[in-house]
C-alpha positions in Angstrom: 97.9 93.0 103.5 101.3 91.5 104.4 101.5 89.9 100.9 101.1 93.4 99.4 104.3 94.5 101.2 106.0 91.4 100.0 105.0 92.3 96.5 106.6 95.7 96.8 109.8 94.2 98.0 109.8 91.7 95.1 109.0 94.4 92.6 112.0 96.3 93.8 114.2 93.3 93.1 114.3 91.8 96.6 113.7 88.1 97.5 110.6 87.4 99.5 110.3 84.2 101.6 107.3 83.1 103.6 104.7 85.8 104.3 102.9 85.3 107.6 100.8 87.5 109.9 101.8 88.8 113.3 100.1 90.5 116.2 102.9 93.1 116.5 101.8 96.7 116.7 105.1 98.2 115.7 106.8 97.8 112.3 110.5 97.3 111.9 113.2 95.3 110.2 115.0 92.4 112.0 118.3 91.0 110.8 120.9 88.4 111.7 124.5 89.4 112.7 126.4 90.9 109.7 123.3 92.2 107.8 123.0 95.6 109.4 123.7 97.6 106.2 121.2 95.7 104.1 118.6 95.9 106.8 119.0 99.6 107.4 118.7 100.2 103.6 115.5 98.2 103.4 114.1 99.9 106.5 114.8 103.3 104.9 113.3 102.2 101.6 110.1 101.1 103.3 109.8 104.4 105.2 110.9 102.8 108.5 114.2 104.6 109.2 115.9 103.7 112.5 113.9 100.5 113.0 116.5 97.9 111.9 117.7 95.8 114.8 119.4 92.5 115.4 116.9 89.7 115.9 116.6 86.0 116.3 116.1 85.5 112.5 117.9 83.6 109.8 117.5 86.4 107.2 116.5 90.0 107.0 112.8 90.1 108.1 110.3 92.9 107.7 107.7 93.0 110.6 104.6 95.0 109.5 102.8 96.4 112.5 99.0 96.6 112.4 99.1 100.4 112.3 101.4 100.5 109.3 100.0 97.7 107.1 97.9 100.0 104.8 100.6 102.6 104.4 103.4 100.1 103.6 101.2 98.2 101.1 100.6 101.4 99.1 103.1 102.1 96.3 103.9 105.8 96.4 
């Protein structure tokens, strides 16, 4: 399922790096310092408004929680 979300981002013109699985229950967007605007726009586009937060990541990173996987993989 995470790969399907990556496919949606790529189809929208984004660059997708490695797609891995996580045990996180909550979805959100993590970003390094200086990338808040991009991260917030991505979070809004994915239907995750208000979830963007600074994290220990090298690039903007989408975390897909187990409860959101099916919803985020669907292209509405």
